[in-house]
C-alpha positions, 0 to 999 in steps of 0.5 A, spaced: 488 511 500 492 516 501 489 521 503 484 518 508 492 516 510 494 523 511 487 525 514 488 519 520 496 522 521 494 529 523 488 526 526 493 522 532 498 528 531 495 535 530 502 538 530 504 533 523 504 537 517 501 530 514 498 534 507 494 532 501 492 536 494 489 534 489 492 534 482 488 534 475 487 525 475 489 525 481 493 526 488 500 529 491 501 526 498 505 528 503 507 523 509 513 528 513 519 528 512 522 522 509 515 518 509 514 512 504 507 516 502 510 523 499 508 521 492 504 523 486 499 518 484 495 519 478 500 523 474 500 524 466 491 522 467 488 529 466 490 535 465 496 536 462 503 533 465 506 541 465 500 543 469 500 537 474 507 537 475 506 545 478 502 543 482 506 538 485 512 542 486 508 547 488 505 543 494 512 539 496 517 546 495 516 549 501 516 542 506 522 542 502 520 536 500 522 531 494 517 526 491 516 518 488 512 519 481 507 514 479 506 513 473 498 508 471 498 506 463 494 509 460 498 517 463 499 521 457 507 520 454 508 526 455 508 526 463 514 521 462 518 525 457 516 531 462 519 527 469 525 526 465 527 533 463 526 534 471 531 530 473 528 524 476 530 517 474 526 511 473 526 506 479 522 500 477 516 498 478 509 496 480 505 490 480 497 491 479 494 484 481 485 484 481 481 478 481 474 478 482 471 476 488 463 474 486 466 467 482 466 463 488 466 463 495 473 464 498 475 459 502 481 459 508 485 452 508 483 448 514 491 446 514 491 454 516 485 456 519 488 457 526 494 460 524 491 467 522 485 472 525 482 478 525 487 482 529 485 484 535 481 492 533 484 495 539 492 492 538 494 497 533 501 498 536 501 490 537 499 489 529 505 495 527 509 492 532 510 485 529 509 488 522 515 492 524 519 486 525 516 481 519 518 487 514 525 486 518 528 492 512 532 499 512 529 505 510 530 512 511 523 513 514 519 510 520 516 504 518 513 502 525 509 510 526 507 508 518 504 502 519 501 506 527 498 510 522 495 504 518 492 501 524 487 507 526 485 509 518 478 507 518 478 504 512 483 499 512 483 492 516 490 488 521 491 480 521 495 477 524 498 471 523 501 465 527 506 460 529 505 456 536 501 462 538 506 467 537 504 473 532 508 470 526 507 476 522 501 480 519 497 483 513 492 490 512 486 491 508 482 497 506 477 497 503 472 503 499 466 502 495 466 495 494 474 494 493 479 491 497 485 493 497 490 487 499 497 491 503 502 490 507 503 483 509 509 480 512 512 474 514 518 473 519 523 471 516 525 464 520 517 462 520 517 463 512 516 458 506 511 456 511 504 458 507 502 463 513 504 468 506 499 465 503 493 464 509 494 471 509 492 472 502 486 468 502 483 471 509 482 477 507 480 475 500 473 472 504 473 477 509 473 482 503 468 478 500 463 477 508 464 485 507 461 486 501 466 487 494 466 484 488 473 485 487 481 485 490 487 489 488 493 488 490 500 492 488 506 489 489 514 487 487 514 482 484 517 475 488 514 471 492 506 476 493 506 475 487 507 468 485 502 467 491 497 472 488 496 468 481 496 461 485 489 465 488 486 466 483 489 473 481 491 477 474 496 481 473 492 487 469 499 493 469 505 495 471 506 501 474 512 506 473 515 509 478 520 515 478 524 518 483 529 525 483 537 522 486 537 526 492 
């Protein structure tokens, strides 16, 4: 997904310096100044950690950019030690969840069927605006610009949640090779705890199944997302350590 994000960003804004580089077993992505996509994914999975780090450092250094690193559980143990030696610090973990879509026909809760729906294809600006409002977080990067890029990626499907006919939140799904990645779900603060977050998961599972996917995965930081995924048949399959270097 990160590679498609970089390609889409460059199509939207040819002047953008968004870029990516393959490293052994993974990819390094630069999404722009302070972008959440300035990260190395799959570090230490193949090749040697020293080789992968050298390639990543050479990629980011001309951009005057720091970068984060995500480790997989099967990464070379030396990858962790190398990052610590380079003054990276643990910044937490992401939970990776998965469930099969081949076991049963996904049914949407009848009480929520008229409250969640696919976003109109050409309304990526509307979707990005409401999703930014729903997340309501302070970050160093341009959140709405990131969602605008997501919304125009060819493999991303967008969804909205409604409350009394007004947009209450949204979510996204990235589909590739019969695998659906659920991401970017949020409901506006005053409309939470009404089942909309869970309904957005159900709708995306239903749509993924309709489009031929046989596996759904999701990354979370815990909390409500993890609770709803567990309730809907997902299993936590891994914890992905995250590393960043203090500014």
